[in-house]
N, C-alpha and C positions, 0 to 999 in steps of 0.2 A: 883830699884824695881824688886823683883824676879818674874819670869814667873809663871803664874798660873798653878796649877796642874790640868790636864784635868779630872782626876778621881774624884776630889772634886767639880768640877763645877756643878751647878744645872741648870736646864732648866730655862730660864728667857726670858724677853722681848727682842725685837730686839734692843732697845736702850742700854740695858745692854751689849748685845753681841757686839754692835758697840764700846762701851766704852772699853771692854776688848781687842778687836782687835786694837783699837787705842793705848792702853797701850802697847800691844805687838809690834806694829809698832814703838813706841817711844823707847822701849827697844832695838829693833834691830838696830835702827839708832844710838844708843850710841856705839854699837860694830860693826862697819862696816867690812865686808869681802865679798867675792864674793857670797858665799852661802846665806848669809843674804840678799844681794841685789836682788838676783833672787827670794828668798822667799817673800821679800817685794813687788817686782813688781807683783808677782803672787797674793799676798794678795790684793793689790790695784786694780788689774784687776778684781778679784772676787767680791770685794766690789762694784765696779762700775756696774758690771753686775747685782748684787743683787739689787742695788738701782734702776736700770732701769727696772727691771722686774715688770710686772703688773698683773692684773687679767687675767685669761685665758678665762673668759666669754666674749662673744662679747658684745659690747656696744649696748644698745637699742636706736635707733635713729628713725627718721621719716620713713626710709625705712623698719625697723623692724615692726613698727606699721602698715604701709601700707600692708606689707606682711600678717600680722595677719588678717587684715580686708578682704583681698582677700581670705584667707583660710576660714574664716567664711562665706563669701558670697558663695563660691563654695560648702561648706557643706550644706548651706540652699537650694541652687539650687538643689543639689542632692536629698535632702529629699523631696523637692517639686515635683520633677520629679517622684520619687517613689510613692508619694501619688496620683499624677495625673494618672500614669499608672494603679494603683490599681482601681481608680474610673472608668477609661475607661474600664477596664476588667469587672468590675461589671455591667456597663451600657450595654456592649455587651452581657453579660450573660442574663440580664433582657430582652433585645431586642430579643434574641434567644428564651427565654422562652415564650414571648408574641407571637412570630411568630408560635411556636409549638401549643400554645393554639388556635390561630386563625385557623390554618389548621385542628386541631381536631374538632373544631366546625363546619367546613364546611363539614367534612366527615360524 
């Protein structure tokens, strides 16, 4: 089986790539020499690393969901505190205005 010409190879799925690499490995095993042995060992190491590689996104588990709930609760608490401080400020202004009005009436 002749080796594939890299310039004629098209982009394809991972299975087709593995098939080509398998054919290349079989061809190299038919003609053993030191250079082919090193190449074959490198090829097999690379394939094993490729097969073990996974998604780079972290898995969403119970801790992730709990963290999201904590974040949401903290955001709601912050918004509630801001509203409460606004209402307190308004109440103080109203009380100050009433105190001014009361002192004006007495004068």
